N, CA, C and O atoms as a CHARMM CRD file, in Angstrom:
* protein
*
  344
    1    1 UNK  N      0.81700  -1.19000   0.00000 PROA 1      0.00000
    2    1 UNK  CA     0.00000   0.00000   0.00000 PROA 1      0.00000
    3    1 UNK  C      0.86700   1.26200   0.00000 PROA 1      0.00000
    4    1 UNK  O      0.54100   2.25400  -0.65200 PROA 1      0.00000
    5    2 UNK  N      1.97600   1.20500   0.74400 PROA 2      0.00000
    6    2 UNK  CA     2.87900   2.35700   0.78400 PROA 2      0.00000
    7    2 UNK  C      3.53200   2.58800  -0.57300 PROA 2      0.00000
    8    2 UNK  O      3.74100   3.72900  -0.98600 PROA 2      0.00000
    9    3 UNK  N      3.85100   1.49800  -1.26200 PROA 3      0.00000
   10    3 UNK  CA     4.45600   1.63900  -2.58700 PROA 3      0.00000
   11    3 UNK  C      3.47800   2.27300  -3.56900 PROA 3      0.00000
   12    3 UNK  O      3.85700   3.15300  -4.34100 PROA 3      0.00000
   13    4 UNK  N      2.22500   1.83200  -3.54300 PROA 4      0.00000
   14    4 UNK  CA     1.21900   2.38100  -4.46000 PROA 4      0.00000
   15    4 UNK  C      0.96700   3.85000  -4.16100 PROA 4      0.00000
   16    4 UNK  O      0.83900   4.65100  -5.08600 PROA 4      0.00000
   17    5 UNK  N      0.89200   4.22000  -2.88400 PROA 5      0.00000
   18    5 UNK  CA     0.67000   5.62900  -2.55000 PROA 5      0.00000
   19    5 UNK  C      1.88300   6.47000  -2.93800 PROA 5      0.00000
   20    5 UNK  O      1.72100   7.61100  -3.37200 PROA 5      0.00000
   21    6 UNK  N      3.09700   5.93100  -2.79000 PROA 6      0.00000
   22    6 UNK  CA     4.28600   6.64400  -3.23700 PROA 6      0.00000
   23    6 UNK  C      4.32300   6.80500  -4.74300 PROA 6      0.00000
   24    6 UNK  O      4.74300   7.84300  -5.25600 PROA 6      0.00000
   25    7 UNK  N      3.88100   5.77400  -5.45200 PROA 7      0.00000
   26    7 UNK  CA     3.85000   5.84400  -6.91500 PROA 7      0.00000
   27    7 UNK  C      2.82100   6.84900  -7.40000 PROA 7      0.00000
   28    7 UNK  O      3.07800   7.60400  -8.33800 PROA 7      0.00000
   29    8 UNK  N      1.66600   6.86100  -6.77000 PROA 8      0.00000
   30    8 UNK  CA     0.61800   7.81800  -7.16100 PROA 8      0.00000
   31    8 UNK  C      1.06100   9.23800  -6.86600 PROA 8      0.00000
   32    8 UNK  O      0.85000  10.13700  -7.68100 PROA 8      0.00000
   33    9 UNK  N      1.67600   9.45000  -5.70200 PROA 9      0.00000
   34    9 UNK  CA     2.12900  10.80700  -5.39000 PROA 9      0.00000
   35    9 UNK  C      3.29100  11.21600  -6.29200 PROA 9      0.00000
   36    9 UNK  O      3.44900  12.40100  -6.58700 PROA 9      0.00000
   37   10 UNK  N      4.10600  10.26100  -6.73500 PROA 10     0.00000
   38   10 UNK  CA     5.18000  10.58400  -7.68100 PROA 10     0.00000
   39   10 UNK  C      4.60700  11.01200  -9.02800 PROA 10     0.00000
   40   10 UNK  O      5.09800  11.95200  -9.65300 PROA 10     0.00000
   41   11 UNK  N      3.58100  10.32400  -9.45900 PROA 11     0.00000
   42   11 UNK  CA     2.96700  10.65800 -10.74200 PROA 11     0.00000
   43   11 UNK  C      2.26400  12.00700 -10.68100 PROA 11     0.00000
   44   11 UNK  O      2.32700  12.78800 -11.63000 PROA 11     0.00000
   45   12 UNK  N      1.59800  12.28000  -9.56900 PROA 12     0.00000
   46   12 UNK  CA     0.82300  13.51200  -9.46000 PROA 12     0.00000
   47   12 UNK  C      1.65500  14.73200  -9.07700 PROA 12     0.00000
   48   12 UNK  O      1.22000  15.86000  -9.30900 PROA 12     0.00000
   49   13 UNK  N      2.83500  14.53900  -8.49700 PROA 13     0.00000
   50   13 UNK  CA     3.64600  15.68700  -8.07100 PROA 13     0.00000
   51   13 UNK  C      4.76800  15.94100  -9.06100 PROA 13     0.00000
   52   13 UNK  O      5.94600  15.81400  -8.72700 PROA 13     0.00000
   53   14 UNK  N      4.40500  16.29100 -10.24900 PROA 14     0.00000
   54   14 UNK  CA     5.41300  16.51700 -11.27600 PROA 14     0.00000
   55   14 UNK  C      5.86500  17.96600 -11.34800 PROA 14     0.00000
   56   14 UNK  O      6.57100  18.34200 -12.28300 PROA 14     0.00000
   57   15 UNK  N      5.47200  18.79200 -10.37600 PROA 15     0.00000
   58   15 UNK  CA     5.90200  20.18300 -10.39800 PROA 15     0.00000
   59   15 UNK  C      7.17100  20.40600  -9.59300 PROA 15     0.00000
   60   15 UNK  O      8.10700  21.04500 -10.07400 PROA 15     0.00000
   61   16 UNK  N      7.21100  19.88900  -8.38100 PROA 16     0.00000
   62   16 UNK  CA     8.32900  20.16600  -7.48500 PROA 16     0.00000
   63   16 UNK  C      9.24600  18.95800  -7.37200 PROA 16     0.00000
   64   16 UNK  O      8.79500  17.82500  -7.20100 PROA 16     0.00000
   65   17 UNK  N     10.53700  19.22500  -7.47100 PROA 17     0.00000
   66   17 UNK  CA    11.54500  18.18500  -7.42500 PROA 17     0.00000
   67   17 UNK  C     11.61700  17.54700  -6.04300 PROA 17     0.00000
   68   17 UNK  O     11.85200  16.34400  -5.93600 PROA 17     0.00000
   69   18 UNK  N     11.42000  18.32800  -4.98300 PROA 18     0.00000
   70   18 UNK  CA    11.48900  17.79900  -3.62400 PROA 18     0.00000
   71   18 UNK  C     10.36200  16.80900  -3.35000 PROA 18     0.00000
   72   18 UNK  O     10.58600  15.78700  -2.70200 PROA 18     0.00000
   73   19 UNK  N      9.17400  17.09000  -3.82500 PROA 19     0.00000
   74   19 UNK  CA     8.06500  16.15100  -3.64800 PROA 19     0.00000
   75   19 UNK  C      8.29900  14.85100  -4.40500 PROA 19     0.00000
   76   19 UNK  O      7.90500  13.77800  -3.94800 PROA 19     0.00000
   77   20 UNK  N      8.93400  14.94900  -5.55000 PROA 20     0.00000
   78   20 UNK  CA     9.26400  13.74900  -6.29900 PROA 20     0.00000
   79   20 UNK  C     10.29600  12.90400  -5.55300 PROA 20     0.00000
   80   20 UNK  O     10.20700  11.67700  -5.55600 PROA 20     0.00000
   81   21 UNK  N     11.27000  13.54800  -4.92000 PROA 21     0.00000
   82   21 UNK  CA    12.26700  12.81500  -4.15600 PROA 21     0.00000
   83   21 UNK  C     11.65500  12.13700  -2.93500 PROA 21     0.00000
   84   21 UNK  O     12.01400  11.00600  -2.61000 PROA 21     0.00000
   85   22 UNK  N     10.74000  12.81700  -2.26200 PROA 22     0.00000
   86   22 UNK  CA    10.08200  12.23000  -1.09400 PROA 22     0.00000
   87   22 UNK  C      9.24200  11.02400  -1.51300 PROA 22     0.00000
   88   22 UNK  O      9.21300  10.01700  -0.80600 PROA 22     0.00000
   89   23 UNK  N      8.56800  11.11700  -2.64400 PROA 23     0.00000
   90   23 UNK  CA     7.78300   9.98700  -3.14200 PROA 23     0.00000
   91   23 UNK  C      8.67200   8.80000  -3.48600 PROA 23     0.00000
   92   23 UNK  O      8.32200   7.65500  -3.19900 PROA 23     0.00000
   93   24 UNK  N      9.81500   9.07000  -4.09800 PROA 24     0.00000
   94   24 UNK  CA    10.74900   7.98600  -4.41100 PROA 24     0.00000
   95   24 UNK  C     11.28200   7.33300  -3.13900 PROA 24     0.00000
   96   24 UNK  O     11.45000   6.11500  -3.09100 PROA 24     0.00000
   97   25 UNK  N     11.54800   8.12800  -2.11900 PROA 25     0.00000
   98   25 UNK  CA    12.02900   7.56400  -0.85800 PROA 25     0.00000
   99   25 UNK  C     10.95100   6.71900  -0.18100 PROA 25     0.00000
  100   25 UNK  O     11.27000   5.72000   0.46300 PROA 25     0.00000
  101   26 UNK  N      9.69400   7.10000  -0.31400 PROA 26     0.00000
  102   26 UNK  CA     8.60800   6.28100   0.23500 PROA 26     0.00000
  103   26 UNK  C      8.54300   4.93700  -0.48000 PROA 26     0.00000
  104   26 UNK  O      8.32400   3.90700   0.15700 PROA 26     0.00000
  105   27 UNK  N      8.73100   4.93700  -1.78500 PROA 27     0.00000
  106   27 UNK  CA     8.73100   3.68200  -2.52500 PROA 27     0.00000
  107   27 UNK  C      9.92000   2.81200  -2.14000 PROA 27     0.00000
  108   27 UNK  O      9.77900   1.59700  -2.00400 PROA 27     0.00000
  109   28 UNK  N     11.08800   3.41900  -1.96300 PROA 28     0.00000
  110   28 UNK  CA    12.28300   2.67100  -1.56700 PROA 28     0.00000
  111   28 UNK  C     12.08900   2.07100  -0.17900 PROA 28     0.00000
  112   28 UNK  O     12.47300   0.92700   0.06500 PROA 28     0.00000
  113   29 UNK  N     11.49800   2.83800   0.72800 PROA 29     0.00000
  114   29 UNK  CA    11.25900   2.35100   2.07700 PROA 29     0.00000
  115   29 UNK  C     10.27400   1.18400   2.09700 PROA 29     0.00000
  116   29 UNK  O     10.44600   0.23400   2.86200 PROA 29     0.00000
  117   30 UNK  N      9.25000   1.25600   1.26100 PROA 30     0.00000
  118   30 UNK  CA     8.28300   0.15200   1.22100 PROA 30     0.00000
  119   30 UNK  C      8.91800  -1.11400   0.65300 PROA 30     0.00000
  120   30 UNK  O      8.63200  -2.21100   1.13400 PROA 30     0.00000
  121   31 UNK  N      9.76000  -0.98400  -0.34500 PROA 31     0.00000
  122   31 UNK  CA    10.45400  -2.15400  -0.88800 PROA 31     0.00000
  123   31 UNK  C     11.40400  -2.73700   0.15100 PROA 31     0.00000
  124   31 UNK  O     11.54100  -3.95600   0.25500 PROA 31     0.00000
  125   32 UNK  N     12.06400  -1.86700   0.92400 PROA 32     0.00000
  126   32 UNK  CA    12.95200  -2.35400   1.97400 PROA 32     0.00000
  127   32 UNK  C     12.17000  -3.12600   3.02900 PROA 32     0.00000
  128   32 UNK  O     12.61700  -4.18100   3.47800 PROA 32     0.00000
  129   33 UNK  N     11.01500  -2.61600   3.42800 PROA 33     0.00000
  130   33 UNK  CA    10.21200  -3.31600   4.42800 PROA 33     0.00000
  131   33 UNK  C      9.72100  -4.66000   3.90400 PROA 33     0.00000
  132   33 UNK  O      9.70200  -5.64200   4.64600 PROA 33     0.00000
  133   34 UNK  N      9.32500  -4.71600   2.63900 PROA 34     0.00000
  134   34 UNK  CA     8.90200  -5.99400   2.05300 PROA 34     0.00000
  135   34 UNK  C     10.04600  -7.00200   1.99900 PROA 34     0.00000
  136   34 UNK  O      9.85300  -8.18500   2.28100 PROA 34     0.00000
  137   35 UNK  N     11.23100  -6.53100   1.63700 PROA 35     0.00000
  138   35 UNK  CA    12.39000  -7.42900   1.60900 PROA 35     0.00000
  139   35 UNK  C     12.73100  -7.91200   3.01500 PROA 35     0.00000
  140   35 UNK  O     13.05300  -9.08400   3.20600 PROA 35     0.00000
  141   36 UNK  N     12.66200  -7.02400   3.99300 PROA 36     0.00000
  142   36 UNK  CA    12.96000  -7.40200   5.36700 PROA 36     0.00000
  143   36 UNK  C     11.98100  -8.45900   5.87400 PROA 36     0.00000
  144   36 UNK  O     12.38500  -9.44600   6.49000 PROA 36     0.00000
  145   37 UNK  N     10.69100  -8.24400   5.60900 PROA 37     0.00000
  146   37 UNK  CA     9.69300  -9.22000   6.04500 PROA 37     0.00000
  147   37 UNK  C      9.86100 -10.55400   5.32700 PROA 37     0.00000
  148   37 UNK  O      9.66600 -11.61000   5.93000 PROA 37     0.00000
  149   38 UNK  N     10.21300 -10.51900   4.06900 PROA 38     0.00000
  150   38 UNK  CA    10.43300 -11.74800   3.30400 PROA 38     0.00000
  151   38 UNK  C     11.60200 -12.53900   3.87900 PROA 38     0.00000
  152   38 UNK  O     11.50100 -13.75000   4.07700 PROA 38     0.00000
  153   39 UNK  N     12.70800 -11.85400   4.14400 PROA 39     0.00000
  154   39 UNK  CA    13.88000 -12.55500   4.64500 PROA 39     0.00000
  155   39 UNK  C     13.69300 -13.04600   6.07400 PROA 39     0.00000
  156   39 UNK  O     14.26100 -14.07100   6.45000 PROA 39     0.00000
  157   40 UNK  N     12.90900 -12.33600   6.87500 PROA 40     0.00000
  158   40 UNK  CA    12.63400 -12.80300   8.23300 PROA 40     0.00000
  159   40 UNK  C     11.71100 -14.01300   8.20000 PROA 40     0.00000
  160   40 UNK  O     11.89600 -14.96200   8.96200 PROA 40     0.00000
  161   41 UNK  N     10.72300 -13.98100   7.32300 PROA 41     0.00000
  162   41 UNK  CA     9.75900 -15.06900   7.25600 PROA 41     0.00000
  163   41 UNK  C     10.40800 -16.37600   6.79800 PROA 41     0.00000
  164   41 UNK  O     10.11800 -17.44000   7.34600 PROA 41     0.00000
  165   42 UNK  N     11.26600 -16.29900   5.81600 PROA 42     0.00000
  166   42 UNK  CA    11.87500 -17.50700   5.27800 PROA 42     0.00000
  167   42 UNK  C     13.26600 -17.77000   5.84100 PROA 42     0.00000
  168   42 UNK  O     13.96100 -18.67500   5.37900 PROA 42     0.00000
  169   43 UNK  N     13.67000 -16.99400   6.82300 PROA 43     0.00000
  170   43 UNK  CA    14.97400 -17.10500   7.50400 PROA 43     0.00000
  171   43 UNK  C     16.11900 -17.25300   6.50300 PROA 43     0.00000
  172   43 UNK  O     16.98300 -18.11900   6.64000 PROA 43     0.00000
  173   44 UNK  N     16.10000 -16.40400   5.51900 PROA 44     0.00000
  174   44 UNK  CA    17.14600 -16.40300   4.50300 PROA 44     0.00000
  175   44 UNK  C     18.25900 -15.44300   4.91800 PROA 44     0.00000
  176   44 UNK  O     18.21800 -14.84200   5.99100 PROA 44     0.00000
  177   45 UNK  N     19.23200 -15.31700   4.06000 PROA 45     0.00000
  178   45 UNK  CA    20.32000 -14.38100   4.29700 PROA 45     0.00000
  179   45 UNK  C     19.80300 -12.96100   4.13700 PROA 45     0.00000
  180   45 UNK  O     19.25900 -12.61100   3.09000 PROA 45     0.00000
  181   46 UNK  N     19.96700 -12.14800   5.15900 PROA 46     0.00000
  182   46 UNK  CA    19.42200 -10.79000   5.11200 PROA 46     0.00000
  183   46 UNK  C     20.51300  -9.75500   4.87500 PROA 46     0.00000
  184   46 UNK  O     20.28300  -8.56500   5.09200 PROA 46     0.00000
  185   47 UNK  N     21.69100 -10.17700   4.43600 PROA 47     0.00000
  186   47 UNK  CA    22.76000  -9.23300   4.14600 PROA 47     0.00000
  187   47 UNK  C     22.42100  -8.36600   2.93800 PROA 47     0.00000
  188   47 UNK  O     22.91300  -7.24400   2.81600 PROA 47     0.00000
  189   48 UNK  N     21.58900  -8.87900   2.05800 PROA 48     0.00000
  190   48 UNK  CA    21.17900  -8.10300   0.88500 PROA 48     0.00000
  191   48 UNK  C     20.40600  -6.86200   1.29800 PROA 48     0.00000
  192   48 UNK  O     20.39600  -5.86600   0.57400 PROA 48     0.00000
  193   49 UNK  N     19.75300  -6.91200   2.46400 PROA 49     0.00000
  194   49 UNK  CA    19.05200  -5.72900   2.97100 PROA 49     0.00000
  195   49 UNK  C     20.01000  -4.58800   3.25200 PROA 49     0.00000
  196   49 UNK  O     19.69300  -3.43000   2.98000 PROA 49     0.00000
  197   50 UNK  N     21.17400  -4.90100   3.79100 PROA 50     0.00000
  198   50 UNK  CA    22.15800  -3.85500   4.07900 PROA 50     0.00000
  199   50 UNK  C     22.70500  -3.25000   2.78500 PROA 50     0.00000
  200   50 UNK  O     22.94000  -2.04400   2.71000 PROA 50     0.00000
  201   51 UNK  N     22.90200  -4.08000   1.78200 PROA 51     0.00000
  202   51 UNK  CA    23.36300  -3.57300   0.48900 PROA 51     0.00000
  203   51 UNK  C     22.29300  -2.67900  -0.12800 PROA 51     0.00000
  204   51 UNK  O     22.60100  -1.60300  -0.64200 PROA 51     0.00000
  205   52 UNK  N     21.04500  -3.11800  -0.07900 PROA 52     0.00000
  206   52 UNK  CA    19.94700  -2.32100  -0.62100 PROA 52     0.00000
  207   52 UNK  C     19.79700  -1.01100   0.13700 PROA 52     0.00000
  208   52 UNK  O     19.56600   0.03600  -0.46800 PROA 52     0.00000
  209   53 UNK  N     19.92700  -1.06100   1.45100 PROA 53     0.00000
  210   53 UNK  CA    19.79700   0.14400   2.25700 PROA 53     0.00000
  211   53 UNK  C     20.92000   1.12800   1.96600 PROA 53     0.00000
  212   53 UNK  O     20.68100   2.33400   1.90400 PROA 53     0.00000
  213   54 UNK  N     22.13400   0.63700   1.78700 PROA 54     0.00000
  214   54 UNK  CA    23.24300   1.54500   1.47500 PROA 54     0.00000
  215   54 UNK  C     23.08300   2.16100   0.08600 PROA 54     0.00000
  216   54 UNK  O     23.41400   3.33000  -0.11300 PROA 54     0.00000
  217   55 UNK  N     22.58100   1.38900  -0.87300 PROA 55     0.00000
  218   55 UNK  CA    22.34600   1.94700  -2.20600 PROA 55     0.00000
  219   55 UNK  C     21.22000   2.96900  -2.19200 PROA 55     0.00000
  220   55 UNK  O     21.27600   3.96000  -2.92000 PROA 55     0.00000
  221   56 UNK  N     20.19500   2.74100  -1.37100 PROA 56     0.00000
  222   56 UNK  CA    19.10000   3.70700  -1.29900 PROA 56     0.00000
  223   56 UNK  C     19.53800   4.98800  -0.60100 PROA 56     0.00000
  224   56 UNK  O     19.03500   6.06400  -0.92200 PROA 56     0.00000
  225   57 UNK  N     20.46500   4.89300   0.34700 PROA 57     0.00000
  226   57 UNK  CA    21.01400   6.09900   0.97300 PROA 57     0.00000
  227   57 UNK  C     21.83100   6.88700  -0.04100 PROA 57     0.00000
  228   57 UNK  O     21.76200   8.11600  -0.07400 PROA 57     0.00000
  229   58 UNK  N     22.59800   6.19400  -0.86200 PROA 58     0.00000
  230   58 UNK  CA    23.35200   6.87600  -1.91900 PROA 58     0.00000
  231   58 UNK  C     22.41000   7.55000  -2.91100 PROA 58     0.00000
  232   58 UNK  O     22.68600   8.65200  -3.38500 PROA 58     0.00000
  233   59 UNK  N     21.31000   6.89400  -3.22000 PROA 59     0.00000
  234   59 UNK  CA    20.31600   7.47500  -4.14000 PROA 59     0.00000
  235   59 UNK  C     19.69500   8.72300  -3.53200 PROA 59     0.00000
  236   59 UNK  O     19.48900   9.71500  -4.23000 PROA 59     0.00000
  237   60 UNK  N     19.39700   8.68400  -2.25100 PROA 60     0.00000
  238   60 UNK  CA    18.82100   9.84500  -1.58100 PROA 60     0.00000
  239   60 UNK  C     19.79800  11.00100  -1.51700 PROA 60     0.00000
  240   60 UNK  O     19.41000  12.15300  -1.71500 PROA 60     0.00000
  241   61 UNK  N     21.06500  10.70900  -1.24100 PROA 61     0.00000
  242   61 UNK  CA    22.08200  11.76200  -1.19600 PROA 61     0.00000
  243   61 UNK  C     22.29600  12.38000  -2.57100 PROA 61     0.00000
  244   61 UNK  O     22.48400  13.59100  -2.69000 PROA 61     0.00000
  245   62 UNK  N     22.26700  11.55400  -3.60400 PROA 62     0.00000
  246   62 UNK  CA    22.40700  12.06900  -4.96200 PROA 62     0.00000
  247   62 UNK  C     21.22100  12.95700  -5.33100 PROA 62     0.00000
  248   62 UNK  O     21.40100  13.99900  -5.96200 PROA 62     0.00000
  249   63 UNK  N     20.01400  12.55400  -4.94500 PROA 63     0.00000
  250   63 UNK  CA    18.83400  13.37300  -5.21200 PROA 63     0.00000
  251   63 UNK  C     18.88300  14.70000  -4.49100 PROA 63     0.00000
  252   63 UNK  O     18.52700  15.72800  -5.06700 PROA 63     0.00000
  253   64 UNK  N     19.31800  14.70100  -3.23800 PROA 64     0.00000
  254   64 UNK  CA    19.42700  15.96400  -2.50600 PROA 64     0.00000
  255   64 UNK  C     20.51300  16.85700  -3.09400 PROA 64     0.00000
  256   64 UNK  O     20.37300  18.08000  -3.10700 PROA 64     0.00000
  257   65 UNK  N     21.59300  16.25200  -3.57900 PROA 65     0.00000
  258   65 UNK  CA    22.63500  17.03500  -4.22600 PROA 65     0.00000
  259   65 UNK  C     22.11300  17.69900  -5.49500 PROA 65     0.00000
  260   65 UNK  O     22.39100  18.87000  -5.75200 PROA 65     0.00000
  261   66 UNK  N     21.36700  16.95300  -6.27500 PROA 66     0.00000
  262   66 UNK  CA    20.76500  17.53700  -7.48400 PROA 66     0.00000
  263   66 UNK  C     19.77800  18.64600  -7.13500 PROA 66     0.00000
  264   66 UNK  O     19.68900  19.64700  -7.84600 PROA 66     0.00000
  265   67 UNK  N     19.03700  18.46900  -6.04400 PROA 67     0.00000
  266   67 UNK  CA    18.10500  19.50400  -5.60700 PROA 67     0.00000
  267   67 UNK  C     18.83600  20.76900  -5.21200 PROA 67     0.00000
  268   67 UNK  O     18.41300  21.86400  -5.58100 PROA 67     0.00000
  269   68 UNK  N     19.92200  20.64300  -4.47200 PROA 68     0.00000
  270   68 UNK  CA    20.70300  21.81600  -4.06000 PROA 68     0.00000
  271   68 UNK  C     21.30600  22.50900  -5.26500 PROA 68     0.00000
  272   68 UNK  O     21.28700  23.73700  -5.34200 PROA 68     0.00000
  273   69 UNK  N     21.84100  21.74800  -6.20600 PROA 69     0.00000
  274   69 UNK  CA    22.41500  22.34500  -7.41300 PROA 69     0.00000
  275   69 UNK  C     21.34200  23.06200  -8.22000 PROA 69     0.00000
  276   69 UNK  O     21.58400  24.15100  -8.74200 PROA 69     0.00000
  277   70 UNK  N     20.16900  22.46900  -8.32700 PROA 70     0.00000
  278   70 UNK  CA    19.07400  23.08600  -9.07500 PROA 70     0.00000
  279   70 UNK  C     18.63100  24.38700  -8.42100 PROA 70     0.00000
  280   70 UNK  O     18.37400  25.37200  -9.11200 PROA 70     0.00000
  281   71 UNK  N     18.54000  24.39800  -7.10600 PROA 71     0.00000
  282   71 UNK  CA    18.10800  25.61100  -6.41100 PROA 71     0.00000
  283   71 UNK  C     19.18100  26.68900  -6.49000 PROA 71     0.00000
  284   71 UNK  O     18.85700  27.86900  -6.62600 PROA 71     0.00000
  285   72 UNK  N     20.43700  26.31000  -6.40700 PROA 72     0.00000
  286   72 UNK  CA    21.50000  27.32100  -6.48000 PROA 72     0.00000
  287   72 UNK  C     21.63600  27.92500  -7.86500 PROA 72     0.00000
  288   72 UNK  O     21.93400  29.11300  -7.98900 PROA 72     0.00000
  289   73 UNK  N     21.42500  27.14100  -8.90300 PROA 73     0.00000
  290   73 UNK  CA    21.59200  27.67900 -10.24900 PROA 73     0.00000
  291   73 UNK  C     20.35500  28.41200 -10.74700 PROA 73     0.00000
  292   73 UNK  O     20.47300  29.43500 -11.42100 PROA 73     0.00000
  293   74 UNK  N     19.15400  27.89400 -10.41800 PROA 74     0.00000
  294   74 UNK  CA    17.93500  28.47200 -10.96900 PROA 74     0.00000
  295   74 UNK  C     17.07000  29.17000  -9.93400 PROA 74     0.00000
  296   74 UNK  O     16.20000  29.95900 -10.30200 PROA 74     0.00000
  297   75 UNK  N     17.28000  28.90900  -8.66800 PROA 75     0.00000
  298   75 UNK  CA    16.53200  29.58500  -7.62900 PROA 75     0.00000
  299   75 UNK  C     15.21400  28.93500  -7.26000 PROA 75     0.00000
  300   75 UNK  O     14.58300  29.36000  -6.29100 PROA 75     0.00000
  301   76 UNK  N     14.77800  27.94000  -7.97900 PROA 76     0.00000
  302   76 UNK  CA    13.51300  27.24900  -7.68700 PROA 76     0.00000
  303   76 UNK  C     13.72300  25.75000  -7.83700 PROA 76     0.00000
  304   76 UNK  O     14.70400  25.30100  -8.43100 PROA 76     0.00000
  305   77 UNK  N     12.78100  24.98200  -7.28600 PROA 77     0.00000
  306   77 UNK  CA    12.86100  23.52800  -7.44100 PROA 77     0.00000
  307   77 UNK  C     11.77500  23.00100  -8.36000 PROA 77     0.00000
  308   77 UNK  O     11.34700  21.85400  -8.23500 PROA 77     0.00000
  309   78 UNK  N     11.34200  23.82500  -9.26400 PROA 78     0.00000
  310   78 UNK  CA    10.30000  23.42000 -10.20700 PROA 78     0.00000
  311   78 UNK  C     10.91500  22.54800 -11.29900 PROA 78     0.00000
  312   78 UNK  O     11.98900  22.85200 -11.81700 PROA 78     0.00000
  313   79 UNK  N     10.23400  21.47900 -11.63800 PROA 79     0.00000
  314   79 UNK  CA    10.71100  20.56500 -12.66900 PROA 79     0.00000
  315   79 UNK  C     10.55700  21.19700 -14.04800 PROA 79     0.00000
  316   79 UNK  O     11.29300  20.84600 -14.97000 PROA 79     0.00000
  317   80 UNK  N      9.63500  22.10100 -14.19900 PROA 80     0.00000
  318   80 UNK  CA     9.40100  22.73300 -15.49800 PROA 80     0.00000
  319   80 UNK  C     10.59300  23.57400 -15.94900 PROA 80     0.00000
  320   80 UNK  O     10.66400  23.95400 -17.11800 PROA 80     0.00000
  321   81 UNK  N     11.53100  23.87400 -15.04600 PROA 81     0.00000
  322   81 UNK  CA    12.73600  24.60500 -15.41100 PROA 81     0.00000
  323   81 UNK  C     13.59400  23.76700 -16.34600 PROA 81     0.00000
  324   81 UNK  O     14.33200  24.30500 -17.17000 PROA 81     0.00000
  325   82 UNK  N     13.49500  22.42900 -16.21400 PROA 82     0.00000
  326   82 UNK  CA    14.29300  21.54800 -17.06200 PROA 82     0.00000
  327   82 UNK  C     13.89500  21.64500 -18.52700 PROA 82     0.00000
  328   82 UNK  O     14.71100  21.36000 -19.40300 PROA 82     0.00000
  329   83 UNK  N     12.65900  22.04200 -18.81300 PROA 83     0.00000
  330   83 UNK  CA    12.25200  22.17600 -20.21200 PROA 83     0.00000
  331   83 UNK  C     13.06300  23.24100 -20.92500 PROA 83     0.00000
  332   83 UNK  O     13.31500  23.13200 -22.12500 PROA 83     0.00000
  333   84 UNK  N     13.47000  24.26000 -20.20300 PROA 84     0.00000
  334   84 UNK  CA    14.25600  25.32300 -20.82600 PROA 84     0.00000
  335   84 UNK  C     15.71300  24.92400 -21.01400 PROA 84     0.00000
  336   84 UNK  O     16.41500  25.54100 -21.81400 PROA 84     0.00000
  337   85 UNK  N     16.18300  23.91500 -20.30200 PROA 85     0.00000
  338   85 UNK  CA    17.57000  23.51100 -20.41700 PROA 85     0.00000
  339   85 UNK  C     17.82800  22.70800 -21.67600 PROA 85     0.00000
  340   85 UNK  O     18.91900  22.79600 -22.24000 PROA 85     0.00000
  341   86 UNK  N     16.85900  21.92700 -22.13400 PROA 86     0.00000
  342   86 UNK  CA    17.07800  21.06700 -23.28100 PROA 86     0.00000
  343   86 UNK  C     16.72800  21.80600 -24.50200 PROA 86     0.00000
  344   86 UNK  O     16.83800  21.26700 -25.60400 PROA 86     0.00000
């Protein structure tokens, strides 16, 4: 349910870059919780969760870096600014 709500909010929030990043993080968090529950239920190796979590932290840091660069260069976090760049 969290993944679907994150996906819907990602689709509907196409104006602001920060809202898109928050929606992506909600989807990543829901996938992490599903993987955690799967590995606990079947008592499998859960080291893949740590790898996934570290990659999702890198993804979040990269998104925040892009947000800061966008705000410093253009002054706003509107996605429609990208139309003028291409």
